[in-house]
C-alpha positions as CSV (number, residue, x, y, z in Angstrom):
1,Q,0.0,-0.2,0.0
2,V,1.0,3.7,-0.6
3,Q,2.6,5.4,2.3
4,L,3.7,9.2,2.9
5,V,5.0,9.7,6.0
6,E,6.0,13.3,6.9
7,S,8.4,14.6,9.5
8,G,10.2,17.5,10.6
9,G,7.4,19.5,12.0
10,G,8.0,21.6,15.3
11,L,7.8,24.9,17.2
12,V,10.0,27.6,15.4
13,Q,10.1,31.6,16.1
14,A,9.2,33.9,13.4
15,G,12.4,34.1,10.9
16,G,13.6,30.8,11.8
17,S,14.0,27.8,9.6
18,L,12.5,24.4,9.4
19,R,12.9,21.3,7.1
20,L,10.5,19.0,6.5
21,S,10.8,15.6,4.8
22,C,8.3,13.0,3.4
23,A,9.4,9.2,2.8
24,A,7.0,7.5,0.3
25,S,6.8,3.9,0.1
26,G,4.5,1.4,-1.9
27,L,4.4,3.6,-5.4
28,M,7.1,4.0,-8.2
29,F,8.4,7.3,-6.7
30,S,10.4,8.6,-9.7
31,R,7.5,8.8,-11.7
32,Y,5.5,11.0,-9.3
33,V,4.7,14.5,-9.1
34,M,5.3,15.4,-5.3
35,G,4.2,18.3,-3.4
36,W,3.5,20.0,0.0
37,F,0.2,21.4,0.9
38,R,-0.7,22.9,4.3
39,Q,-3.9,23.6,6.2
40,A,-4.2,26.5,9.0
41,P,-6.4,26.2,11.7
42,G,-9.9,27.0,10.5
43,K,-8.6,27.6,7.0
44,E,-9.0,25.9,3.6
45,H,-6.4,23.6,2.2
46,E,-3.7,25.4,0.7
47,F,-1.1,24.3,-1.9
48,V,2.8,25.2,-1.2
49,A,4.9,23.8,-3.6
50,A,5.6,20.8,-6.1
51,I,8.4,19.0,-7.9
52,S,8.1,17.0,-11.0
53,W,10.3,13.8,-11.8
54,S,12.5,16.1,-14.2
55,G,13.1,18.6,-11.3
56,G,10.8,21.2,-12.7
57,R,9.5,23.2,-9.5
58,T,6.4,25.6,-9.0
59,Y,5.6,27.6,-5.7
60,S,2.7,29.2,-4.2
61,T,3.2,33.0,-4.4
62,D,3.9,33.3,-0.6
63,S,6.5,30.5,-1.1
64,V,8.8,31.8,-3.6
65,G,12.0,33.1,-2.2
66,R,11.7,31.5,1.0
67,F,10.6,28.0,0.6
68,T,12.9,25.3,-1.7
69,I,11.4,21.9,-2.5
70,S,13.5,19.1,-3.4
71,R,13.5,15.4,-3.7
72,D,15.9,12.5,-3.9
73,N,14.7,9.7,-6.0
74,A,17.2,7.2,-4.7
75,K,15.7,7.5,-1.5
76,N,12.2,8.1,-2.1
77,T,12.0,11.4,-0.3
78,V,10.9,14.9,-0.8
79,D,11.9,17.9,1.5
80,L,10.7,21.1,1.9
81,Q,13.0,23.5,3.3
82,M,11.1,26.5,4.8
83,N,13.3,29.6,5.9
84,S,12.1,33.1,6.8
85,L,9.2,31.6,8.2
86,K,6.5,33.9,9.3
87,P,3.3,33.2,12.2
88,E,0.9,32.7,9.2
89,D,2.9,29.6,7.9
90,T,1.5,27.8,10.8
91,G,-0.5,24.9,10.1
92,V,-0.4,21.2,9.3
93,Y,1.8,20.5,6.2
94,Y,0.9,17.4,4.2
95,C,3.1,15.5,1.6
96,A,1.3,14.8,-1.9
97,A,1.8,12.5,-4.6
98,G,0.1,12.9,-8.3
99,G,0.8,12.2,-11.7
100,S,0.3,15.3,-13.5
101,F,2.6,18.4,-12.5
102,L,0.4,20.8,-14.5
103,N,-2.8,19.4,-12.2
104,I,-1.0,18.8,-9.0
105,R,-2.9,21.4,-7.3
106,T,-6.2,19.9,-7.9
107,H,-5.4,16.2,-8.7
108,V,-3.6,14.4,-5.9
109,E,-3.7,10.7,-5.7
110,Y,-1.9,10.1,-2.2
111,W,-1.7,12.0,0.9
112,G,0.2,11.4,4.1
113,K,-1.4,12.4,7.5
114,G,0.4,15.6,7.9
115,T,3.1,17.2,10.3
116,L,2.2,20.0,12.4
117,V,4.4,23.4,12.0
118,T,3.9,26.3,14.7
119,I,5.4,29.5,14.2
120,S,5.5,31.8,16.8
121,S,5.8,35.7,17.1
């Protein structure tokens, strides 16, 4: 069965950095677009970043210049390096896998259970 397991969440002060990691199993990892989404308390699910099998990247407007998504196909992992964190970055971050880079924002095949990120001011 496909499993996506996130790790690296925690409590960080505003301006700090955090690195999230997602370990995938049960799928041909290199053939999937991998992405990160988040959901703040009481708010809608929000796209953060995605990376294609070929290394193409796309980010939300708020993520550009602060976040970097990367993947290691040999280890079946995808990471999200988050810098210059803000209180509004607080939320549960979910790892996701999809088959289309262009449609990753709306078409996700598999989801992780999430890891909580809390940014204090």
